[in-house]
KEMI-541395 format. One record per atom (N, C-alpha, C): residue in one letter; atom name; x, y, z. Coordinates in nm, 3 decimals, decimal comma. Each point is the difference from the previous one (the first is absolute). Layout:
BEGIN
R   type   atom        px        py        pz
R      A     CA         X         Y         Z
...
END
This chain:
BEGIN
R   type   atom        px        py        pz
R      X      N    -1,726     0,206     0,114
R      X     CA     0,117     0,094    -0,035
R      X      C     0,126    -0,106    -0,052
R      X      N     0,076     0,060    -0,075
R      X     CA     0,121    -0,068    -0,036
R      X      C     0,129     0,098     0,008
R      X      N     0,106    -0,054     0,012
R      X     CA     0,122     0,075    -0,012
R      X      C     0,083    -0,030    -0,108
R      X      N     0,048     0,095    -0,081
R      X     CA     0,102    -0,002    -0,090
R      X      C     0,128     0,033     0,058
R      X      N     0,100    -0,118    -0,049
R      X     CA     0,128     0,004     0,073
R      X      C     0,094    -0,009    -0,105
R      X      N     0,074     0,104    -0,013
R      X     CA     0,130     0,007    -0,093
R      X      C     0,123     0,003     0,043
R      X      N     0,087    -0,094    -0,045
R      X     CA     0,141     0,002     0,057
R      X      C     0,071     0,118    -0,080
R      X      N     0,073     0,096     0,089
R      X     CA     0,054     0,116    -0,078
R      X      C     0,159    -0,006     0,060
R      X      N     0,048    -0,089     0,072
R      X     CA     0,126    -0,004     0,043
R      X      C     0,077    -0,144    -0,018
R      X      N     0,095    -0,022    -0,039
R      X     CA     0,090    -0,147    -0,044
R      X      C    -0,011    -0,070     0,124
R      X      N     0,004    -0,143    -0,028
R      X     CA    -0,010    -0,087     0,097
R      X      C     0,132    -0,056     0,028
R      X      N     0,118     0,045    -0,077
R      X     CA     0,141    -0,029     0,006
R      X      C     0,054     0,034     0,162
R      X      N     0,060    -0,111     0,043
R      X     CA     0,056     0,047     0,140
R      X      C    -0,095     0,001     0,109
R      X      N    -0,114    -0,039    -0,036
R      X     CA    -0,110     0,002     0,121
R      X      C     0,026    -0,127     0,089
R      X      N    -0,076     0,001     0,100
R      X     CA    -0,028    -0,113     0,072
R      X      C    -0,080    -0,116    -0,056
R      X      N     0,046    -0,100     0,040
R      X     CA    -0,081    -0,133    -0,065
R      X      C    -0,141    -0,008     0,016
R      X      N    -0,032     0,057     0,131
R      X     CA    -0,158     0,028     0,026
R      X      C    -0,080     0,093    -0,086
R      X      N     0,074     0,113    -0,027
R      X     CA    -0,049     0,114    -0,055
R      X      C    -0,023    -0,056    -0,155
R      X      N     0,102    -0,081    -0,064
R      X     CA    -0,026    -0,033    -0,134
R      X      C    -0,101    -0,103    -0,021
R      X      N    -0,013    -0,088     0,123
R      X     CA    -0,106    -0,099    -0,008
R      X      C    -0,144     0,062     0,000
R      X      N     0,006     0,106     0,088
R      X     CA    -0,139     0,094     0,018
R      X      C    -0,039     0,053    -0,129
R      X      N     0,093     0,043    -0,063
R      X     CA    -0,004     0,089    -0,141
R      X      C    -0,058    -0,112    -0,107
R      X      N     0,057    -0,101     0,007
R      X     CA    -0,039    -0,117    -0,083
R      X      C    -0,124    -0,056     0,004
R      X      N    -0,048    -0,009     0,147
R      X     CA    -0,105    -0,045     0,018
R      X      C    -0,140     0,099    -0,019
R      X      N     0,046     0,101    -0,030
R      X     CA    -0,098     0,114    -0,051
R      X      C    -0,008     0,010    -0,145
R      X      N     0,094    -0,091    -0,063
R      X     CA     0,007     0,009    -0,158
R      X      C     0,093     0,121    -0,058
R      X      N     0,096     0,037     0,109
R      X     CA     0,070     0,129    -0,060
R      X      C     0,146    -0,053    -0,003
R      X      N     0,052    -0,019    -0,123
R      X     CA     0,139    -0,051    -0,041
R      X      C     0,103     0,103    -0,057
R      X      N    -0,043     0,080    -0,062
R      X     CA     0,062     0,105    -0,078
R      X      C    -0,047     0,156     0,048
R      X      N     0,091     0,099    -0,023
R      X     CA    -0,047     0,135     0,026
R      X      C    -0,112     0,026    -0,121
R      X      N    -0,089     0,078     0,064
R      X     CA    -0,123     0,019    -0,090
R      X      C    -0,100    -0,102     0,001
R      X      N     0,021    -0,131     0,051
R      X     CA    -0,120    -0,082     0,003
R      X      C    -0,097     0,045     0,103
R      X      N    -0,144    -0,040    -0,050
R      X     CA    -0,100     0,061     0,098
R      X      C    -0,093    -0,122     0,024
R      X      N    -0,084     0,015     0,117
R      X     CA    -0,096    -0,126     0,000
R      X      C    -0,098     0,072     0,093
R      X      N    -0,120    -0,060    -0,018
R      X     CA    -0,116     0,035     0,082
R      X      C    -0,019    -0,100     0,108
R      X      N    -0,030     0,029     0,127
R      X     CA    -0,015    -0,079     0,117
R      X      C    -0,100     0,033     0,071
R      X      N    -0,084    -0,088     0,066
R      X     CA    -0,096     0,048     0,080
R      X      C     0,036     0,062     0,131
R      X      N    -0,081     0,085     0,062
R      X     CA     0,028     0,093     0,091
R      X      C    -0,031    -0,075     0,143
R      X      N     0,100    -0,076     0,066
R      X     CA    -0,032    -0,088     0,110
R      X      C     0,121     0,004     0,074
R      X      N    -0,001    -0,058     0,145
R      X     CA     0,093     0,014     0,068
R      X      C     0,140    -0,094    -0,049
R      X      N    -0,009    -0,109    -0,068
R      X     CA     0,086    -0,076    -0,076
R      X      C     0,101     0,088    -0,081
R      X      N    -0,091     0,068    -0,081
R      X     CA     0,086     0,071    -0,105
R      X      C     0,072     0,128     0,063
R      X      N    -0,081     0,077     0,117
R      X     CA     0,081     0,114     0,062
R      X      C     0,120    -0,055     0,056
R      X      N     0,013    -0,131     0,076
R      X     CA     0,108    -0,025     0,055
R      X      C     0,107    -0,015    -0,107
R      X      N    -0,022    -0,027    -0,113
R      X     CA     0,100    -0,028    -0,121
R      X      C     0,061     0,137    -0,029
R      X      N    -0,120     0,095    -0,040
R      X     CA     0,053     0,137    -0,011
R      X      C     0,089     0,044     0,106
R      X      N    -0,024     0,000     0,113
R      X     CA     0,062     0,073     0,106
R      X      C     0,166    -0,073     0,000
R      X      N     0,024    -0,129    -0,032
R      X     CA     0,120    -0,043    -0,006
R      X      C     0,083     0,049    -0,113
R      X      N    -0,055     0,062    -0,105
R      X     CA     0,056     0,040    -0,124
R      X      C    -0,041     0,131    -0,044
R      X      N    -0,018     0,074     0,089
R      X     CA    -0,073     0,127    -0,010
R      X      C     0,091     0,110    -0,069
R      X      N     0,133    -0,024     0,024
R      X     CA     0,101     0,095    -0,056
R      X      C     0,048    -0,027    -0,136
R      X      N    -0,074    -0,108    -0,056
R      X     CA     0,040    -0,047    -0,131
R      X      C    -0,123     0,027    -0,107
R      X      N    -0,110     0,022     0,071
R      X     CA    -0,142    -0,004    -0,100
R      X      C    -0,046     0,129     0,006
R      X      N    -0,110     0,013    -0,073
R      X     CA    -0,092     0,115    -0,020
R      X      C    -0,151    -0,080     0,003
R      X      N    -0,092     0,054     0,095
R      X     CA    -0,130    -0,048     0,023
R      X      C    -0,086     0,097    -0,030
R      X      N    -0,101    -0,020    -0,078
R      X     CA    -0,123     0,077    -0,011
R      X      C    -0,138    -0,076     0,001
R      X      N    -0,090     0,064     0,031
R      X     CA    -0,128    -0,070     0,034
R      X      C    -0,076    -0,004    -0,136
R      X      N    -0,080    -0,120    -0,027
R      X     CA    -0,091     0,002    -0,116
R      X      C    -0,123    -0,048     0,039
R      X      N    -0,119     0,072    -0,070
R      X     CA    -0,149    -0,027     0,029
R      X      C    -0,015    -0,126    -0,078
END
């Protein structure tokens, strides 16, 4: 199973750690999307920036 993660809010004015987490997921601009594996490391990153992204499951 995989997770599709899309950045829906701007990174402007966010904490450095939140920006770094978004960049680590491959999200740099609003509308950027990436597919990541569904594992504990990815879920930890999602929890850190959950207020900035939209997550959907892919099969």
